N, C-alpha and C positions, 0 to 999 in steps of 0.2 A: 345644760343640754348642749351638745356639740352642734356645729353647723350641719354636719351630716344628718343628725337626728332631726334638726329643725327642717331641713330640706325634705327629708322623708315624710314628715308629717304634713308639710305644706302641700306636697303633691299627692297626698293620699287619695284625693278625689279625681286624679288624672289617670289615664291609661298608661300603665308601665309596660314597656316592651322589652323582650329578651334581646341579648346581643345578636343572636342568630336572626331574629326578625328585623332588628335595626339595620344590620349590614345587608340583608337581602333587599330591604327597601332602598338602601343607599345605592347598591349595585344590583339593579333588577336582573332577573334571569335572562340570559342571552346577551348581556351587556359586556361581560368580560370573556376572555378567551377560554375555551374548553381545553382539557388536557389532550384530547385527540386532534386538536386543531393546530395549524401552523401557517404562517404567511397569509393570514386572512385579514390582517390589519385590525384585529381587535387587541385589546391591551389587558394588563393585569394590575391589580392592586398590590402594594408592597407593605408588609409590616416588619417591624424590627423589635426583637427582644433584647432589652438592655441587660446583657450578661457579660461574662468574661469567657471567650470573646463575644462581641455582639453578633447575634444571629439574624439573618434576613430570611423572610418567608414570602413566597409569591402566592397570592390568592387569585385563583382563576374563577371561572363561572360557578363551580360547585363550592366555592369558599373553602376549599381544602385547607387544612391546617388551623382553621378558626377554633375548632374544639380544643386542639392542643394548646393554642395560645391562651384560651380562656382559663385553662387549668394551671397556667404558669404562675409562679410566685415571684416573678421578675416583672419589672415594668415592660409593657408592650405598647408601642406607639404606631400610629398609622395615619396617613393623610387621606382625605376624601377625594383622591385623585387616582386615575389610571395612568400607567407608565408603559412605555415601550422598552424592552430590555429588562435587565435585572438591577440597574442602578437607580436609586431614588434621588434623581437630580432634576433640577428645573429644566434642563435641556431635554430630558427624556419624558417630561410630563406631557400628557396628551389631552385628557378631559377632566374638567373640574365638576364634581357632583354636588358639592355643598360648600358654603362659606361658614367657617367656624370662628366663634369669638370666645376667648378665654376671659372670664370675669372673676376677679379675686377681691378680697377685702370687703365682702358683702356685709352690710349692717344687720346681720341676723334676720329675724322674721320681718322686721320693719323694712329692711332693704329688699327682701323678696316681694313684699306687698307693693312697695313703691315701684319696683321694676315692672311688675305685671299690671299695675295701675296705669303706668305710662303706655304700655302696650294696648290696654283696653281703650285708652283714649287716643289711639293712633299717633302717639308721639314717637314710639318705637315700633318696629315690626315684630310680630309674634314669630318666634323660632319654630321650626317644624318639630324639633325635639329639644328638650332641655335635659342635660346630663349633669348629675351630681358627681363631681370629680373628686370629692373628699372634702377639701376646704374651700371650694369654689364651684363655679358653674362653667360648662361648655355649652354654648348656644349654637345649635346646628340649624342652619338655614338650607334645607335640601332644595336644589334647583330643579324646577319642573322639567327643564331640558338641559342636559349636560353642556357645558361651555368649552369649546376647544381653546387650549391655552396658547394661542398665537401671541407673539410679542405685542401686536397692536391691541390685544385684549387685556393682557396682564398689567400693563402700565396704568391705564385708567381704572381697572378693576382694583388694583392696590389702593389707589386714591379713594375710591368709594368705600372700600373696607376700612381704611384708616379713619375716615370721617365717622362712619358708623360706630367704630370702636370708641372714638372720643365721646360720642353722644351716649353710648351705653354706660361708659364709666363716668357717671355723673354723681353729684354730691348727695343725691337722695338715696342712691343705691349702694355706693361703695365708699369706704373711708379713704381709699387710694385714688380719689378723683383728681388730685393735682396732676398737672401735665407730666411732671418728672416721674410719676409712678405708673402712668398708663402703659399697658403692654400692647404695643402695636405689632401684631403677629403677621408675617407674610402669608399669602394665600397657600404657600407650599407647606406651612407649618404642620408637623404631625402632632397628634394628641393621643393620650393614653386611650386605649380602646374601651368601648363600653363593655362592662363585665370584667375589666382588668383590675389589678390591685390599686388601692389608693396609697398615699404616702405613709399612712399609719397602719398599713395592713398587718404588720407583724404584731402590733399591739391590739388592734381592734378586729382584724379579719374582714374589714370593709372592702367592697369592690364598687366600682362606679356603676351607677344605675341611670336609666333613661326613661323619660316620660314624654308622651306625645302632647305637645302644647300648641300646635298650629298645623298649617298645610304647607306643601312645597310652594316655593316662591319663584318669581322671575326677576331678572335684573331690572326690568322696567318697574316692577313693584318696589324694589329696594330704592330705586332712584327717587321715589316720592318722599323719602324720609330725610333727604339731604338737600342743601341748596344747590342751585345749578352749577356752581363752581366745582362741586365734587361729584356730580352725576356722571354715569357712563354715557357718553354721547351715543345717540341712536345708531349711527353708522359705524360705531366701534363694537356694538354688541353682535356677536356672531354665535350661531348655534351649530350643532353637529348636523352635517348634511344627511338627508335621508336617502341619497343616491348611493347604491352599493358600488364597491370597487369594480365589479364586473361591468356594471352599467357605465361607469366613468371610463373604463377601458375602451368600450365600444363607441362612446360618444366623443371622447377626447383622446384618440390614440397617440397623438404627439406628446401630450402632457403625460400620459401613462408611461410611455417609453422614457421620457426625460426625467420625470420625478420619481417614478416607482421602480423602474428597471435599472436606470443608471444612477439614481439617488443624487441627481443634480440639485443645486440650490435654486431658489427662485431667481429669475432673471430681472435685472433692472438696468436702466440707462446710467451711464457714467456722465456726469454733468460738469460743466465748467465751474471753477471756484467762484466765478462772479455771482452765481446764484446764492451761494452761502453769504457773501458780502451783502447782497441785496436784502436777504431775509434778516440779517443782523440789523441793518438800518431800519427795516420795517418794524421790528419788535421794540427797538429802542424808543420809538415814538408812539407805537400803536398798542402796546400791551396795556391791559386794564386788569383791575382786581377781578379774580375769578378765572382769568386766562393766563396768568403769569407762568404757572407750571407748564402748561401746554406749549406756550411760546418757546420755552427752552427745550422742551421735548422735541419740537419740530426743528429747532436749530440743530439738535444732535442728529436728527434724520438727514437734514440737508448736508451736514458736515460729512456724514458717511457717504452720501450720494456723490459729493463733490471731491472726495479724496482729501479732506482736511484732516490733519492728524489730531489725535485726541488731546494732546497737550494744548494746542491752540484753542480747540473747542472749550476745554476746561477753563482756560484763562478768560476767554470771552464770557462764559457763563457766570463765573464768579464775580466778574465786574458788573454784570447785569443784575446780580442778586441785590447789591446795595441800591441800585437805581429802582428796581422793582419793589424793594421793601419800603421805599419812600412813598409808594402809592397806598400803603396800608391805611384803611379807614377804621378797622376794628382791631383793638389791641390783642384780641385772641386769634387774629388771623395774619400774623407777620409772615413774610416770605423769607424762609430760612435757608441756610446752607444745606440742610438735609433735603429740602425741596429740590435744590439744584442737583444734588447727588442722585436722587431718585429719577429726575428727568433725564439725566445723562445716560441712564440705562438704555435709552432708545438708540444709542450709538451702536447699532448692529445691522448686519446685512438684511435681516428679516424685515426690518422696518422700511427699507428703501422702496418697497412697492406700495407704500401707503398712498392712496389716491388724493388728489388735490382737494376734493370735496371734504374729505376727513380732516385734512390739515386746516382748511378754512374754518370748519366747524369747531375743531379743538381750540384753535388760537384766536378766533374772532378777527383775524386779519384777512381782508378780501384779496383774492388773487384773480386777476382777469385771465380767462382762458381763451384759447383760439375760438374765433367766431364760427358758429354753425348756421347763422342767419335764421334763428328760431327753430331749426330742425332738432329733433330728438337725436340721441346718439345713434339709435338704430337706423333712422332715416339718413343721417350723415354718412354712416358706414355704407349703406346701400348705394347712395349717390357716388361716393368715392370709388366703390368697387365697379360701378357702371363706367365711370370715367376711365379707370384703369383698363377695363376691357375694351372700351372704345379706342383708347390711345394705342394700346399694345396689340389689339387684334385687327384693327382696320388698316389696310395698306394704302388707302387713298391719299394719305399725306406723305407718301414717299415720292422722291424725284423719279424722273424717267429711267435713270440708271439704277434704280433700286435703293439708293441711299436715302436715309430718313430726311424728311423736310422738317427740321426742328421748328421752323417758324410756324408751319401748319399745326404741328403737334401742340405747341404752346398756345396758339390761338384757340384750337379746339378745346383744350383743357380749361382755359379761362372762360370761354363762352359757356361752358357747362358748370363751372364752379368759380365765379369771379373773385370770391373772398379767400380762395385757397392760399396757403403759405408755400414758400419755397421748399420747406421740409416735406410737405405732403406731395408736392410735384415730384421731387426727387425720389421719394419712396415708391410712387406709383409708376413712374416712367423710366427709372434708372438713368435719367439725364442729369446734367450738372446744374448747380445753382446759377452759374454764369449764363447758361442757355436760357434759363427761366427769366432772369432779370433783363437780359438783352432783348428778348422778344416781348416781354411784358410791357416794356416801354413803348414798343411799336403798337402793341395791342391797345394800350390806353390811348395812344394818339389816334388810332383808328376809331375808337369809341367816341372820342371827342369830336372828330370830324363828322361822324354819322349823326351825332346829336346836333351839331351846328347846322347840318343840312336839314334836319327835321325842323329846327327853329326857323330856318329861312323859308321852308315850305309853309309853315304855319303863318309866318308874317305875310307871305304873298296871298294865302287864302283869306286872311283877315281883311285884306283890302276890299274884298267884294261883300263883306258882311253888311247886311241891311240894304243891299242893292236890289234884292228880289223880295217881293211881298206876296203873301197869300191872297189869291184873287177873291176869296170869300170874306176872310176876316180882316185883311189889310195889314196883318202882322208881318214884321220883317222875318226873313228866313236866312239861314246860313247856307250859302251856295254849295260849299263842300259837303255838308251834311245831306243836302237835298240830292246831290249827284250820287254819293256813295251809300247813303242809307245808314251811315255809321255816325253816332253822336260825336260831336266835336267839342272838346273842352273849351271853356271861355278863356282860359289861360294856358300857355304851353306847359307841358309836363316838366317837372324838375329833372335834372340829370339822373338822379337815383330812380325816380318813377319811370323815366324813359327806359333805362337799362332793365328794370324789372319787367316792363311790358315786352321788350324785345326778347328776353329770356323765355317768357311764357309763350310767345308766338313761335319760338324755335322748338 
């Protein structure tokens, strides 16, 4: 009995689905672009018929051409991805609808039973559909929400998929379980379509068949089946926005003009090379097993941000590979040159906007950010906007002849936000760093003088402590507290406490 027949019998009690039903569920109605639509930022699936020459077919919302492809006696392949344009390239990929795993060398009926035994015991996740490809299986994990294929998503997603592949290709299921035989397919990999011909079609007339074996999954669910080292970090998981383009146009007009109308790339700061050198030092001593891959991925991001050429990055990364591999605790988890090559894929402009929180999470290396004194980002932005309006809209700090009084501007700015940096000051006031540092020194001196005066007043007031007693109880009273009605601390406030109190009073 051939594997095809064994597979057909094994799934006889499962729901078999037609190719039309399979692809309608993969690409739900309204998800792809209709033939009468254009410029609405919906995308199409792309199938290729392997013939002479190769033919490319665009599948829109009505799945046009699917019937024609199902009748073909040539191999037809397609990825579970939507694309912009007509070229099936990684650059044009937009949304991922499923993760697909190719499994070959299955140990017949015993291998099938062991595979689904592991799934029933929550060792492996159940695929949404299992496809008999002829001599093997294609395991389709439909995603409950399509995932945008941003570069910041694809790198950790490839890592998760590769690890799941390694676990699926285990010795109980396949004869090809040794590492050298495992087929690590990229997320862009196309597979022969459901209902398409198998390799032995001319001899047997067989076509691939699909059975429903599970439910759609989320990336968070798939994370449960791998160790933390291979999981998709939570802040790297991004899903398709529910906001329409028209809503985005109204809410973010600047973004719409720059990104949609002018097709500009994402903006990012150009950073001094010292940042790259600093990060290189950090990961040399701070990288741990489980974070090695991401440390080099972030090194590639910083290299791009800092204008470091790829040759220098490559040299540094391969030197780190040996150092990182020495950290290996499990012989099945060496850090290889392939890991380095994959991590260097992050040397792209698209990664330069990755936030610090993500880099910290990926790498496990702490990065101290600018202080907000316990404020949330929204509160911090609100305060800084208020400072900007006060500084730029209030004329009280100008000299009699109308020229700006830089001293008053800096003093007012620091009174309202004493922990602000020179960068924040320059951005909000359009003044120079020299002005900021010159008058900040005076401001700090003034703060110290005011605090010293407070300490002197406290010392004088303390002389009279215990000199007055309550007529009824005979207990000593604090004269300053008796006169003012305000509780007086037993000890003078610290400099930090005093500054905080002064800010609150202002």
